[in-house]
Steps between C-alpha positions, in 0.01 A plus 500: 500500500268197545765271645834531678769254616703597794806392702441506867823502703592303806595711795710494820310650797638618834855500359624413860433816694177628339229269621173582318642827361788422255520293190658465169410360159692233305575498130567133414198324655127573494164388376344582167134596458262558200211736567225576246191721492154321481152626446384296792537681843713375763840330535547144378827293550493265197835319520775434748814305407794416703324479840185341641309820607129577504323645200230643715535878485440558868748231597784613282723792600502635143118479488458677835741778410327544161167524674631775737596695185172447329300631803674841434468485116204615286599243232179316377668182385718239657832325471630146451836412659737213412792434732828329421606446862879475517555608865408219738250590768659509846841556362562834669564701187150661454299241315168650605634859438593406147149377425332795670710772337503340159117499499453866606776632286395329188124599548619859567689495170204371298277772666740783396681537835221670713667399829832600646770267625396577853143391428616188324692411815189541707304265273785239491507509883158337501655200328769486768230519764342183353838322496630593842214653696692830509484776220870561494668702221868404527477259199230673288664845521839408340305273253307808376753774542824292428823520687503540867196655678435621850155480659538818707132475628213261467241753628500692278691278257824678400752324260840637453712377199867452597779508236703200439880478444579381149717205598268354768404136437284272696544118543209310636480135590172323562513169690216281380281541809192730529450749776174684489521859589203481720663225703838675522331808631344307787825416661625859526500683824266799532738709703871580479752663738616857466843384424372275216316790349789732518727246319226433240416859402869584498554221249209608291614852482847381421382277213292778341789747535739238338260457210472879442879548526605189298696396814523119480689470826220685682249286331678194629538638855134563518354160374430375846177392659483489877121433533352265239793293362593335833148355524424418136843352425436187706252395233750513226744208435877594560417875506804593703738301272341660178537845645855453635626340176351783290680760703838304475489515122425874498132568539423834650237342722236232511166429664155343462305592184155610626355233734740233370609237425695672222824664610640808321847650477589837343832540324701762317522374140378185328823305552478509866124413479597190300760400761231550775267271290764223488556520872119480564468200264790314666351545845167346404648233278715392799192440716267364226257793475345563160494864393438766231741776463485851338751770417352840402570860471250714688209564258464883455170483310267263690211345314544544125341425170636207312520585126 
């Protein structure tokens, strides 16, 4: 292949109790990228539509991630990248991760897949570092692997794919404000109490057990964040109302998607996910907040080729 077009999924990171270690990929929303081989060495970003983002390679997360891959490759040529940016930056659903993973996954395909998924995550993390000052993997891992992923360790990097129950749907609402990940990290506390830790890792273990066992009730009981959500939620309009109303109509649980401002809810079945979407819409319409909303199954494949 000389050229490839790829779908780069949006992602929900943290998933309430898994700050910086847990994430899932979405199926109905994402970026599209076209990548082609060139005889000229290096990485060139030739077009971006949808958002006003830098074309300079070293200032764009896709370019930085691609450069990280090229440093480990013996390929003599280069690549051109076109980005159809459909995930708004600062939305909390992995905008930078989609660009980073799409670039490295697509280049890897064109090179004949010399790099493993774990190596691709490492390259994509460099794009995340540019975006948020932290090379976190909770968005890029599910975007590469698909489904739910657990970052068991960062040093050394260890990614564990987690099975997804077949009827699990996500509803995500994005109020039209931007919260930069780097800013939202600055307000977090650097220490927690023992009690908070016990509650949090109990919920994380419960959530992963629920996913393995297809136990929707256990998944719902475990979707609680005692550490990050109480701090970050103050930045999000009507957060408590959105969450409470989603639970009233049957959501398993709800929380902040990534660093916000998007709010996610998980539900058993598409019908309940639709009802959750209606409750979220009504809450923001009542207070005059503009929003985007998405309903999606969990994407089991991750980044994929568009034919």
